[in-house]
TORKOL-4160 file (C-alpha; in steps of 0.2 Angstrom, whole numbers, padded with zeros to 4 digits, m for minus):
87
<pt num="1" X="0000" Y="0000" Z="0000"/>
<pt num="2" X="0014" Y="0012" Z="0004"/>
<pt num="3" X="0022" Y="0009" Z="m0013"/>
<pt num="4" X="0006" Y="0015" Z="m0021"/>
<pt num="5" X="0006" Y="0032" Z="m0011"/>
<pt num="6" X="0025" Y="0034" Z="m0016"/>
<pt num="7" X="0021" Y="0032" Z="m0035"/>
<pt num="8" X="0007" Y="0045" Z="m0033"/>
<pt num="9" X="0018" Y="0057" Z="m0024"/>
<pt num="10" X="0032" Y="0054" Z="m0038"/>
<pt num="11" X="0020" Y="0057" Z="m0051"/>
<pt num="12" X="0012" Y="0073" Z="m0042"/>
<pt num="13" X="0031" Y="0080" Z="m0041"/>
<pt num="14" X="0034" Y="0076" Z="m0059"/>
<pt num="15" X="0018" Y="0085" Z="m0065"/>
<pt num="16" X="0021" Y="0100" Z="m0053"/>
<pt num="17" X="0039" Y="0102" Z="m0061"/>
<pt num="18" X="0031" Y="0102" Z="m0078"/>
<pt num="19" X="0019" Y="0115" Z="m0073"/>
<pt num="20" X="0033" Y="0126" Z="m0066"/>
<pt num="21" X="0041" Y="0125" Z="m0083"/>
<pt num="22" X="0025" Y="0129" Z="m0092"/>
<pt num="23" X="0022" Y="0144" Z="m0080"/>
<pt num="24" X="0039" Y="0151" Z="m0083"/>
<pt num="25" X="0037" Y="0150" Z="m0102"/>
<pt num="26" X="0021" Y="0159" Z="m0101"/>
<pt num="27" X="0028" Y="0173" Z="m0089"/>
<pt num="28" X="0042" Y="0175" Z="m0102"/>
<pt num="29" X="0030" Y="0177" Z="m0116"/>
<pt num="30" X="0020" Y="0190" Z="m0107"/>
<pt num="31" X="0036" Y="0200" Z="m0103"/>
<pt num="32" X="0042" Y="0200" Z="m0121"/>
<pt num="33" X="0030" Y="0192" Z="m0134"/>
<pt num="34" X="0039" Y="0201" Z="m0148"/>
<pt num="35" X="0056" Y="0192" Z="m0144"/>
<pt num="36" X="0048" Y="0175" Z="m0145"/>
<pt num="37" X="0039" Y="0179" Z="m0162"/>
<pt num="38" X="0055" Y="0185" Z="m0169"/>
<pt num="39" X="0064" Y="0169" Z="m0163"/>
<pt num="40" X="0052" Y="0158" Z="m0171"/>
<pt num="41" X="0053" Y="0167" Z="m0187"/>
<pt num="42" X="0072" Y="0167" Z="m0187"/>
<pt num="43" X="0072" Y="0148" Z="m0185"/>
<pt num="44" X="0063" Y="0146" Z="m0202"/>
<pt num="45" X="0073" Y="0146" Z="m0217"/>
<pt num="46" X="0067" Y="0158" Z="m0231"/>
<pt num="47" X="0064" Y="0147" Z="m0247"/>
<pt num="48" X="0073" Y="0152" Z="m0263"/>
<pt num="49" X="0063" Y="0156" Z="m0278"/>
<pt num="50" X="0061" Y="0142" Z="m0290"/>
<pt num="51" X="0050" Y="0150" Z="m0304"/>
<pt num="52" X="0050" Y="0168" Z="m0312"/>
<pt num="53" X="0038" Y="0177" Z="m0322"/>
<pt num="54" X="0047" Y="0183" Z="m0338"/>
<pt num="55" X="0035" Y="0197" Z="m0340"/>
<pt num="56" X="0034" Y="0205" Z="m0323"/>
<pt num="57" X="0050" Y="0197" Z="m0314"/>
<pt num="58" X="0039" Y="0191" Z="m0300"/>
<pt num="59" X="0045" Y="0175" Z="m0292"/>
<pt num="60" X="0038" Y="0160" Z="m0283"/>
<pt num="61" X="0046" Y="0147" Z="m0271"/>
<pt num="62" X="0034" Y="0133" Z="m0275"/>
<pt num="63" X="0027" Y="0135" Z="m0258"/>
<pt num="64" X="0009" Y="0139" Z="m0255"/>
<pt num="65" X="m0005" Y="0144" Z="m0268"/>
<pt num="66" X="0001" Y="0145" Z="m0286"/>
<pt num="67" X="0002" Y="0163" Z="m0291"/>
<pt num="68" X="m0010" Y="0170" Z="m0303"/>
<pt num="69" X="0002" Y="0174" Z="m0316"/>
<pt num="70" X="0008" Y="0155" Z="m0317"/>
<pt num="71" X="m0010" Y="0149" Z="m0316"/>
<pt num="72" X="m0015" Y="0160" Z="m0330"/>
<pt num="73" X="0000" Y="0155" Z="m0341"/>
<pt num="74" X="m0003" Y="0136" Z="m0338"/>
<pt num="75" X="m0021" Y="0139" Z="m0343"/>
<pt num="76" X="m0015" Y="0147" Z="m0359"/>
<pt num="77" X="m0005" Y="0132" Z="m0363"/>
<pt num="78" X="0012" Y="0134" Z="m0355"/>
<pt num="79" X="0019" Y="0121" Z="m0342"/>
<pt num="80" X="0026" Y="0125" Z="m0325"/>
<pt num="81" X="0043" Y="0119" Z="m0330"/>
<pt num="82" X="0044" Y="0134" Z="m0342"/>
<pt num="83" X="0046" Y="0146" Z="m0328"/>
<pt num="84" X="0060" Y="0137" Z="m0318"/>
<pt num="85" X="0075" Y="0148" Z="m0314"/>
<pt num="86" X="0091" Y="0142" Z="m0321"/>
<pt num="87" X="0104" Y="0138" Z="m0306"/>
């Protein structure tokens, strides 16, 4: 019976330690939320452009929605590979 109470106490201690970590993170976020956003953005690498519109010079990295200029050109009969930027 005593081992059950010991396990409960150990688990309670572990959960309280985790709660303290979470609370310290929240306190830091409240003190300086802009720094945390900047750190998150800095950790993401900016994608290099892979496609270029020969008319306007606009570029697209191939992420997200296909740009309107490329969509219209493909509908007009061009291929996506026609816009690849030579490395």
